[in-house]
Structures are given as structure tokens and as C-alpha cells.
C-alpha positions in Angstrom: 31.3 -20.7 -2.6 28.9 -23.0 -4.4 26.9 -23.5 -1.3 26.5 -19.8 -0.8 25.3 -19.3 -4.4 22.8 -22.1 -4.0 21.5 -20.5 -0.8 21.2 -17.2 -2.6 19.2 -18.8 -5.4 16.9 -20.6 -3.0 16.4 -17.4 -1.0 15.5 -15.5 -4.2 13.1 -18.3 -5.3 11.5 -18.2 -1.8 11.0 -14.4 -2.0 9.6 -14.7 -5.5 7.1 -17.3 -4.4 6.1 -15.1 -1.5 5.6 -12.1 -3.8 3.6 -14.3 -6.2 1.5 -15.7 -3.4 0.8 -12.2 -2.0 -0.1 -11.0 -5.5 -2.5 -13.9 -6.0 -4.1 -13.2 -2.6 -4.4 -9.5 -3.3 -6.0 -10.1 -6.7 -8.5 -12.5 -5.1 -9.3 -10.0 -2.5 -9.8 -7.3 -5.1 -12.1 -9.6 -7.1 -14.2 -10.3 -3.9 -14.4 -6.6 -3.1 -15.3 -5.7 -6.7 -18.0 -8.4 -6.7 -19.4 -7.1 -3.4 -19.3 -3.5 -4.6 -21.1 -4.4 -7.9 -23.7 -6.4 -5.9 -24.3 -3.4 -3.7 -24.6 -1.0 -6.6 -27.1 -3.3 -8.3 -29.1 -3.7 -5.2 -29.2 0.0 -4.5 -30.1 0.8 -8.1 -32.9 -1.7 -8.2 -34.2 -0.4 -4.9 -34.2 3.2 -6.1 -35.7 2.2 -9.5 -38.5 0.3 -7.7 -39.2 3.3 -5.4 -39.3 5.6 -8.4 -41.6 3.2 -10.3 -43.9 3.0 -7.3 -44.0 6.8 -7.0 -44.7 7.2 -10.7 -47.4 4.5 -10.7 -49.1 6.2 -7.7 -49.2 9.4 -9.7 -50.4 7.8 -12.8 -54.1 8.4 -13.7 -54.7 5.7 -16.3 -53.7 2.1 -16.9 -52.0 3.1 -20.1 -49.9 5.7 -18.3 -49.1 3.1 -15.6 -47.9 0.6 -18.1 -45.7 3.2 -19.8 -44.2 4.3 -16.5 -43.5 0.7 -15.4 -41.8 0.0 -18.8 -39.6 3.1 -18.3 -38.7 2.1 -14.8 -37.8 -1.4 -16.0 -35.7 0.0 -18.7 -33.9 2.1 -16.1 -33.3 -1.0 -14.0 -32.0 -2.9 -17.0 -29.7 0.0 -18.0 -28.3 0.2 -14.4 -27.7 -3.6 -14.5 -25.9 -3.3 -17.8 -23.7 -0.4 -16.5 -23.0 -2.3 -13.3 -22.0 -5.4 -15.3 -19.7 -3.3 -17.4 -18.1 -1.8 -14.3 -17.6 -5.3 -12.9 -16.0 -6.4 -16.1 -13.7 -3.4 -15.9 -12.8 -4.2 -12.3 -12.1 -7.8 -13.2 -9.8 -6.8 -16.1 -8.1 -4.3 -13.8 -7.4 -6.9 -11.2 -6.2 -9.4 -13.7 -4.0 -6.9 -15.4 -2.6 -5.9 -12.0 -2.0 -9.4 -10.8 -0.2 -10.3 -14.1 1.9 -7.2 -14.0 0.4 -5.5 -17.0 -0.4 -2.4 -15.1 
């Protein structure tokens, strides 16, 4: 009877270790995916902001207007980076909460 109980405990520990290992692997994969997605969002946003800035500069008629347009475009890029960074932080928190069982 004791041997059977020990075997049950060892089986439960093995299953718990497998579940933990799977959760750790899944959380790592979610972090990688979130990081890649954020990188893609930032790259796309920068590209679009640069295209918009070029278009606006091409339409500008004076140096003062060009400087103002470029500053606005840079501000848009910075805002997009900030938003993307916040989204990444939310994704990381979500993955960590999920992997620790808080969600």
C-alpha cells in the first residue's frame, strides 16, 4: 500500500512538473510573439510616419512650414512608439499574470 501511495505522489509530481514546464514554455512563446508583434507595429508606424512626413514636406512651400511639418511627423512617430511600448508592457504583464496563474 505504501509503495502504491509513493508511486501516486511521484506521478502527481511528474504531472505538475510537466504542467509547469509547459506553462513556462507557453509564456516564453507569448513573450516572443508579443515582442515580434510590437516590433512589427513600431516598424510599420515609423514607415507610415516617414511616408507622411515626406509627403507633407513635398507639399510644403517654405522652410518654416517644412520644419513645422517635420516636427509634427516626429511627434507622431514618438507617440506611436510610446503607445507601442505601452502595448508591449500590457502584453508582458498579461503573459506574466497568465503564467503565474493570476488570470
